[in-house]
MIGU-476419 format. One record per residue (C-alpha): residue number from 1; residue in one letter; x, y, z. Coordinates in steps of 0.2 Angstrom, whole numbers, always signed. Example, Ala and Ser with C-alpha at 12.3 -4.5 7.8 and 13.67 -1.06 7.14 Angstrom:
<recs>
<rec 1, 'A', <+62, -22, +39>>
<rec 2, 'S', <+68, -5, +36>>
</recs>
This chain:
<recs>
<rec 1, 'X', <+0, +0, +0>>
<rec 2, 'X', <+7, +17, -4>>
<rec 3, 'X', <+4, +31, +9>>
<rec 4, 'X', <+2, +49, +4>>
<rec 5, 'X', <+1, +62, +19>>
<rec 6, 'X', <-9, +77, +13>>
<rec 7, 'X', <-19, +87, +26>>
<rec 8, 'X', <-35, +86, +17>>
<rec 9, 'X', <-45, +90, +1>>
<rec 10, 'X', <-59, +101, -6>>
<rec 11, 'X', <-76, +94, -8>>
<rec 12, 'X', <-94, +100, -11>>
<rec 13, 'X', <-103, +97, +5>>
<rec 14, 'X', <-122, +95, +9>>
<rec 15, 'X', <-124, +99, +28>>
<rec 16, 'X', <-144, +98, +28>>
<rec 17, 'X', <-157, +91, +16>>
<rec 18, 'X', <-165, +105, +6>>
<rec 19, 'X', <-160, +115, -9>>
<rec 20, 'X', <-145, +110, -19>>
<rec 21, 'X', <-140, +129, -20>>
<rec 22, 'X', <-136, +127, -1>>
<rec 23, 'X', <-121, +116, -5>>
<rec 24, 'X', <-104, +123, -1>>
<rec 25, 'X', <-86, +119, -5>>
<rec 26, 'X', <-77, +114, +11>>
<rec 27, 'X', <-60, +107, +16>>
<rec 28, 'X', <-62, +89, +23>>
<rec 29, 'X', <-50, +78, +32>>
<rec 30, 'X', <-44, +62, +24>>
<rec 31, 'X', <-54, +47, +30>>
<rec 32, 'X', <-44, +31, +34>>
<rec 33, 'X', <-46, +17, +21>>
<rec 34, 'X', <-57, +2, +27>>
<rec 35, 'X', <-57, -16, +20>>
<rec 36, 'X', <-61, -17, +2>>
<rec 37, 'X', <-59, +1, -2>>
<rec 38, 'X', <-48, +12, -13>>
<rec 39, 'X', <-44, +30, -13>>
<rec 40, 'X', <-46, +40, -29>>
<rec 41, 'X', <-39, +56, -35>>
<rec 42, 'X', <-55, +63, -44>>
<rec 43, 'X', <-51, +72, -61>>
<rec 44, 'X', <-69, +73, -67>>
<rec 45, 'X', <-86, +69, -60>>
<rec 46, 'X', <-103, +66, -70>>
<rec 47, 'X', <-118, +76, -64>>
<rec 48, 'X', <-134, +66, -64>>
<rec 49, 'X', <-152, +71, -62>>
<rec 50, 'X', <-153, +62, -45>>
<rec 51, 'X', <-142, +74, -37>>
<rec 52, 'X', <-157, +85, -33>>
<rec 53, 'X', <-166, +71, -25>>
<rec 54, 'X', <-151, +66, -15>>
<rec 55, 'X', <-148, +83, -8>>
<rec 56, 'X', <-167, +86, -4>>
<rec 57, 'X', <-167, +70, +5>>
<rec 58, 'X', <-180, +63, -7>>
<rec 59, 'X', <-170, +49, -14>>
<rec 60, 'X', <-174, +31, -9>>
<rec 61, 'X', <-157, +31, +0>>
<rec 62, 'X', <-153, +45, +12>>
<rec 63, 'X', <-134, +48, +15>>
<rec 64, 'X', <-129, +52, +32>>
<rec 65, 'X', <-126, +71, +35>>
<rec 66, 'X', <-115, +79, +31>>
<rec 67, 'X', <-111, +71, +14>>
<rec 68, 'X', <-103, +75, -3>>
<rec 69, 'X', <-115, +72, -18>>
<rec 70, 'X', <-110, +64, -35>>
<rec 71, 'X', <-111, +46, -41>>
<rec 72, 'X', <-99, +45, -56>>
<rec 73, 'X', <-80, +49, -56>>
<rec 74, 'X', <-64, +46, -66>>
<rec 75, 'X', <-47, +48, -60>>
<rec 76, 'X', <-32, +39, -53>>
<rec 77, 'X', <-30, +27, -39>>
<rec 78, 'X', <-20, +35, -25>>
<rec 79, 'X', <-21, +20, -12>>
<rec 80, 'X', <-28, +3, -11>>
<rec 81, 'X', <-33, -7, +5>>
<rec 82, 'X', <-22, -22, +7>>
<rec 83, 'X', <-36, -34, +3>>
<rec 84, 'X', <-39, -26, -14>>
<rec 85, 'X', <-29, -36, -27>>
<rec 86, 'X', <-37, -32, -44>>
<rec 87, 'X', <-32, -14, -43>>
<rec 88, 'X', <-16, -4, -39>>
<rec 89, 'X', <-11, +14, -36>>
<rec 90, 'X', <-8, +24, -51>>
<rec 91, 'X', <-21, +15, -61>>
<rec 92, 'X', <-33, +26, -72>>
<rec 93, 'X', <-51, +21, -67>>
<rec 94, 'X', <-69, +26, -67>>
<rec 95, 'X', <-81, +23, -53>>
<rec 96, 'X', <-99, +21, -49>>
<rec 97, 'X', <-101, +29, -31>>
<rec 98, 'X', <-115, +29, -18>>
<rec 99, 'X', <-110, +48, -16>>
<rec 100, 'X', <-94, +57, -14>>
<rec 101, 'X', <-88, +61, -32>>
<rec 102, 'X', <-89, +80, -31>>
<rec 103, 'X', <-72, +81, -22>>
<rec 104, 'X', <-54, +81, -26>>
<rec 105, 'X', <-53, +64, -18>>
<rec 106, 'X', <-65, +50, -14>>
<rec 107, 'X', <-65, +33, -5>>
<rec 108, 'X', <-75, +19, -13>>
<rec 109, 'X', <-78, +1, -12>>
<rec 110, 'X', <-67, -7, -25>>
<rec 111, 'X', <-81, -18, -32>>
<rec 112, 'X', <-88, -3, -43>>
<rec 113, 'X', <-71, +3, -49>>
<rec 114, 'X', <-66, -1, -67>>
<rec 115, 'X', <-50, +1, -76>>
<rec 116, 'X', <-50, +14, -90>>
<rec 117, 'X', <-41, +9, -106>>
<rec 118, 'X', <-26, +20, -110>>
<rec 119, 'X', <-34, +26, -127>>
<rec 120, 'X', <-50, +33, -117>>
<rec 121, 'X', <-49, +51, -111>>
<rec 122, 'X', <-54, +52, -92>>
<rec 123, 'X', <-64, +68, -97>>
<rec 124, 'X', <-76, +56, -107>>
<rec 125, 'X', <-74, +41, -95>>
<rec 126, 'X', <-83, +51, -81>>
<rec 127, 'X', <-99, +51, -91>>
<rec 128, 'X', <-100, +32, -93>>
<rec 129, 'X', <-101, +21, -78>>
<rec 130, 'X', <-119, +24, -73>>
<rec 131, 'X', <-127, +32, -88>>
<rec 132, 'X', <-120, +21, -101>>
<rec 133, 'X', <-119, +6, -89>>
<rec 134, 'X', <-138, +8, -87>>
<rec 135, 'X', <-142, +9, -105>>
<rec 136, 'X', <-129, -6, -109>>
<rec 137, 'X', <-136, -17, -95>>
<rec 138, 'X', <-154, -14, -100>>
<rec 139, 'X', <-153, -16, -119>>
<rec 140, 'X', <-139, -29, -121>>
<rec 141, 'X', <-141, -38, -104>>
<rec 142, 'X', <-160, -38, -101>>
<rec 143, 'X', <-169, -35, -117>>
<rec 144, 'X', <-156, -45, -128>>
<rec 145, 'X', <-157, -32, -142>>
<rec 146, 'X', <-152, -40, -158>>
<rec 147, 'X', <-146, -34, -175>>
<rec 148, 'X', <-160, -30, -187>>
<rec 149, 'X', <-172, -26, -173>>
<rec 150, 'X', <-181, -9, -171>>
<rec 151, 'X', <-177, +1, -155>>
<rec 152, 'X', <-188, +16, -149>>
<rec 153, 'X', <-178, +28, -137>>
<rec 154, 'X', <-188, +41, -128>>
<rec 155, 'X', <-179, +56, -120>>
<rec 156, 'X', <-166, +54, -134>>
<rec 157, 'X', <-157, +70, -131>>
<rec 158, 'X', <-154, +67, -112>>
<rec 159, 'X', <-138, +58, -106>>
<rec 160, 'X', <-147, +41, -104>>
<rec 161, 'X', <-156, +42, -121>>
<rec 162, 'X', <-141, +47, -130>>
<rec 163, 'X', <-132, +32, -123>>
<rec 164, 'X', <-146, +21, -128>>
<rec 165, 'X', <-146, +27, -146>>
<rec 166, 'X', <-127, +24, -147>>
<rec 167, 'X', <-128, +6, -140>>
<rec 168, 'X', <-143, +2, -151>>
<rec 169, 'X', <-132, +7, -166>>
<rec 170, 'X', <-118, -3, -160>>
<rec 171, 'X', <-130, -18, -158>>
<rec 172, 'X', <-135, -16, -176>>
<rec 173, 'X', <-153, -10, -172>>
<rec 174, 'X', <-163, +2, -182>>
<rec 175, 'X', <-165, +17, -170>>
<rec 176, 'X', <-180, +28, -169>>
<rec 177, 'X', <-178, +42, -156>>
<rec 178, 'X', <-191, +54, -148>>
<rec 179, 'X', <-186, +72, -141>>
<rec 180, 'X', <-196, +87, -137>>
<rec 181, 'X', <-188, +101, -147>>
<rec 182, 'X', <-181, +102, -165>>
<rec 183, 'X', <-163, +106, -158>>
<rec 184, 'X', <-164, +90, -147>>
<rec 185, 'X', <-170, +80, -162>>
<rec 186, 'X', <-156, +86, -172>>
<rec 187, 'X', <-144, +81, -158>>
<rec 188, 'X', <-152, +64, -158>>
<rec 189, 'X', <-149, +62, -177>>
<rec 190, 'X', <-131, +68, -175>>
<rec 191, 'X', <-129, +55, -161>>
<rec 192, 'X', <-134, +41, -173>>
<rec 193, 'X', <-152, +39, -173>>
<rec 194, 'X', <-159, +33, -189>>
<rec 195, 'X', <-176, +43, -187>>
<rec 196, 'X', <-182, +56, -175>>
<rec 197, 'X', <-200, +60, -169>>
<rec 198, 'X', <-208, +73, -158>>
<rec 199, 'X', <-210, +67, -140>>
<rec 200, 'X', <-229, +68, -143>>
<rec 201, 'X', <-240, +54, -137>>
<rec 202, 'X', <-255, +58, -148>>
<rec 203, 'X', <-245, +56, -164>>
<rec 204, 'X', <-233, +43, -159>>
<rec 205, 'X', <-242, +27, -164>>
<rec 206, 'X', <-246, +33, -182>>
<rec 207, 'X', <-228, +40, -185>>
<rec 208, 'X', <-221, +23, -179>>
<rec 209, 'X', <-233, +13, -190>>
<rec 210, 'X', <-228, +24, -205>>
<rec 211, 'X', <-209, +21, -201>>
<rec 212, 'X', <-210, +3, -198>>
<rec 213, 'X', <-222, -2, -211>>
<rec 214, 'X', <-234, -8, -198>>
<rec 215, 'X', <-222, -21, -191>>
<rec 216, 'X', <-219, -10, -175>>
<rec 217, 'X', <-206, -8, -162>>
<rec 218, 'X', <-196, -23, -155>>
<rec 219, 'X', <-188, -14, -140>>
<rec 220, 'X', <-194, +2, -131>>
<rec 221, 'X', <-181, +11, -120>>
<rec 222, 'X', <-191, +22, -109>>
<rec 223, 'X', <-184, +33, -95>>
<rec 224, 'X', <-199, +45, -97>>
<rec 225, 'X', <-215, +36, -93>>
<rec 226, 'X', <-231, +46, -92>>
<rec 227, 'X', <-241, +48, -109>>
<rec 228, 'X', <-227, +42, -120>>
<rec 229, 'X', <-226, +25, -111>>
<rec 230, 'X', <-245, +23, -114>>
<rec 231, 'X', <-243, +28, -132>>
<rec 232, 'X', <-228, +16, -134>>
<rec 233, 'X', <-240, +1, -130>>
<rec 234, 'X', <-249, +5, -146>>
<rec 235, 'X', <-232, +3, -156>>
<rec 236, 'X', <-227, -14, -152>>
<rec 237, 'X', <-221, -28, -163>>
<rec 238, 'X', <-224, -46, -159>>
<rec 239, 'X', <-213, -52, -144>>
<rec 240, 'X', <-208, -34, -141>>
<rec 241, 'X', <-199, -29, -125>>
<rec 242, 'X', <-202, -13, -115>>
<rec 243, 'X', <-188, -7, -104>>
<rec 244, 'X', <-195, +4, -89>>
<rec 245, 'X', <-180, +14, -84>>
<rec 246, 'X', <-188, +29, -75>>
<rec 247, 'X', <-202, +42, -75>>
<rec 248, 'X', <-195, +59, -80>>
<rec 249, 'X', <-212, +64, -85>>
<rec 250, 'X', <-218, +63, -67>>
<rec 251, 'X', <-232, +51, -69>>
<rec 252, 'X', <-229, +32, -66>>
<rec 253, 'X', <-240, +24, -79>>
<rec 254, 'X', <-251, +8, -76>>
<rec 255, 'X', <-251, -5, -90>>
<rec 256, 'X', <-266, -13, -98>>
<rec 257, 'X', <-260, -31, -98>>
<rec 258, 'X', <-272, -36, -112>>
<rec 259, 'X', <-260, -26, -124>>
<rec 260, 'X', <-245, -36, -118>>
<rec 261, 'X', <-255, -52, -120>>
<rec 262, 'X', <-261, -47, -138>>
<rec 263, 'X', <-243, -44, -143>>
<rec 264, 'X', <-234, -58, -133>>
<rec 265, 'X', <-224, -43, -126>>
<rec 266, 'X', <-213, -42, -111>>
<rec 267, 'X', <-212, -27, -98>>
<rec 268, 'X', <-195, -27, -91>>
<rec 269, 'X', <-190, -16, -76>>
<rec 270, 'X', <-172, -11, -75>>
<rec 271, 'X', <-165, -3, -59>>
<rec 272, 'X', <-146, -2, -62>>
<rec 273, 'X', <-144, +3, -44>>
<rec 274, 'X', <-148, -14, -38>>
<rec 275, 'X', <-132, -20, -46>>
<rec 276, 'X', <-120, -7, -39>>
<rec 277, 'X', <-126, -7, -21>>
<rec 278, 'X', <-140, +5, -21>>
<rec 279, 'X', <-154, -8, -17>>
<rec 280, 'X', <-162, -10, +0>>
<rec 281, 'X', <-148, -23, +3>>
<rec 282, 'X', <-131, -19, -4>>
<rec 283, 'X', <-127, -32, -17>>
<rec 284, 'X', <-113, -24, -26>>
<rec 285, 'X', <-101, -39, -22>>
<rec 286, 'X', <-114, -52, -28>>
<rec 287, 'X', <-115, -43, -45>>
<rec 288, 'X', <-97, -37, -47>>
<rec 289, 'X', <-93, -53, -57>>
<rec 290, 'X', <-106, -48, -70>>
<rec 291, 'X', <-103, -29, -70>>
<rec 292, 'X', <-84, -29, -71>>
<rec 293, 'X', <-83, -38, -88>>
<rec 294, 'X', <-98, -28, -94>>
<rec 295, 'X', <-90, -12, -91>>
<rec 296, 'X', <-74, -18, -97>>
<rec 297, 'X', <-82, -22, -114>>
<rec 298, 'X', <-91, -5, -114>>
<rec 299, 'X', <-76, +5, -110>>
<rec 300, 'X', <-66, -4, -124>>
<rec 301, 'X', <-79, +0, -136>>
<rec 302, 'X', <-76, +18, -133>>
<rec 303, 'X', <-57, +16, -133>>
<rec 304, 'X', <-57, +8, -150>>
<rec 305, 'X', <-70, +20, -157>>
<rec 306, 'X', <-83, +7, -160>>
<rec 307, 'X', <-94, +20, -152>>
<rec 308, 'X', <-93, +39, -154>>
<rec 309, 'X', <-87, +49, -139>>
<rec 310, 'X', <-101, +53, -127>>
<rec 311, 'X', <-107, +71, -129>>
<rec 312, 'X', <-102, +80, -113>>
<rec 313, 'X', <-103, +98, -107>>
<rec 314, 'X', <-89, +103, -95>>
<rec 315, 'X', <-89, +115, -80>>
<rec 316, 'X', <-74, +119, -68>>
<rec 317, 'X', <-77, +114, -50>>
<rec 318, 'X', <-79, +132, -45>>
<rec 319, 'X', <-93, +133, -57>>
<rec 320, 'X', <-103, +119, -49>>
<rec 321, 'X', <-119, +130, -47>>
<rec 322, 'X', <-120, +132, -66>>
<rec 323, 'X', <-116, +114, -69>>
<rec 324, 'X', <-130, +107, -57>>
<rec 325, 'X', <-142, +120, -64>>
<rec 326, 'X', <-139, +115, -82>>
<rec 327, 'X', <-143, +97, -77>>
<rec 328, 'X', <-158, +100, -65>>
<rec 329, 'X', <-166, +112, -77>>
<rec 330, 'X', <-165, +99, -91>>
<rec 331, 'X', <-156, +111, -102>>
<rec 332, 'X', <-141, +99, -104>>
<rec 333, 'X', <-139, +91, -121>>
<rec 334, 'X', <-128, +75, -116>>
<rec 335, 'X', <-119, +73, -100>>
<rec 336, 'X', <-114, +87, -88>>
<rec 337, 'X', <-96, +84, -81>>
<rec 338, 'X', <-87, +94, -67>>
<rec 339, 'X', <-69, +95, -70>>
<rec 340, 'X', <-61, +94, -53>>
</recs>
């Protein structure tokens, strides 16, 4: 184990549940490494929509106060616990954290730390572990998306939707994307979607039928829910799979099961957090053997340019207010990244 003796580090700290605007940068003392942990020098941190829920105390898991938000980080390992043997100091890595990414350093369980290939920029890697991990695990792992199938991606200009579009292309699927504005639809096309449609529930089924010659959609990737989910049920091919990723629209839809019966369709919930220790029971160790090769395959796809680099919007650590506001007001196109 290598020891580094520095007095502390800067971190964005939440002292009480409430508005994210009440966060402040503070100097923290370095915690002692526990069994199974590594210490990472954070270079970049991904900003996800859930940060607002975490800070307001409305997420399903409440961190103990005070805490540092942020669940995606890239950087280098400073130090490893003696029982961590698959990682070593100096290694370039990306990590999925419970919290703690918005800081110059973080300590994390090694189960959700993944080596970054030399050819992949750490600036881009920070956008990948949770966002792209969710889309990859859902489309490839759970829905078994096949070449030649048709994929419908809702919320296609957001970070999750953009990831789904790219992974659909890599899998050889025909990708139809929905987005709310012309600028966002243009971004989805530039990102690799074959076709774009307005995020309009009333016209979705007719537009899909026209595009698919009445054969319908094989896989639906839906982080939106609400009326778009209801409309998607009218767009299904035989043996379609609908991936429920989230409910950005605010309404959790109910499913008329007769529509699933008529199409021999499957409704698949996909909660990536279950695999990285965010469930009611921490099962990250149980699933590490599945996730580590999956993330290695995904990171390699970016390193060898099988997939275009993720679209990222970068902010200096000192501009954290602007970075969080861009994400939480849904103005972001692609993934917001804090450069620590």
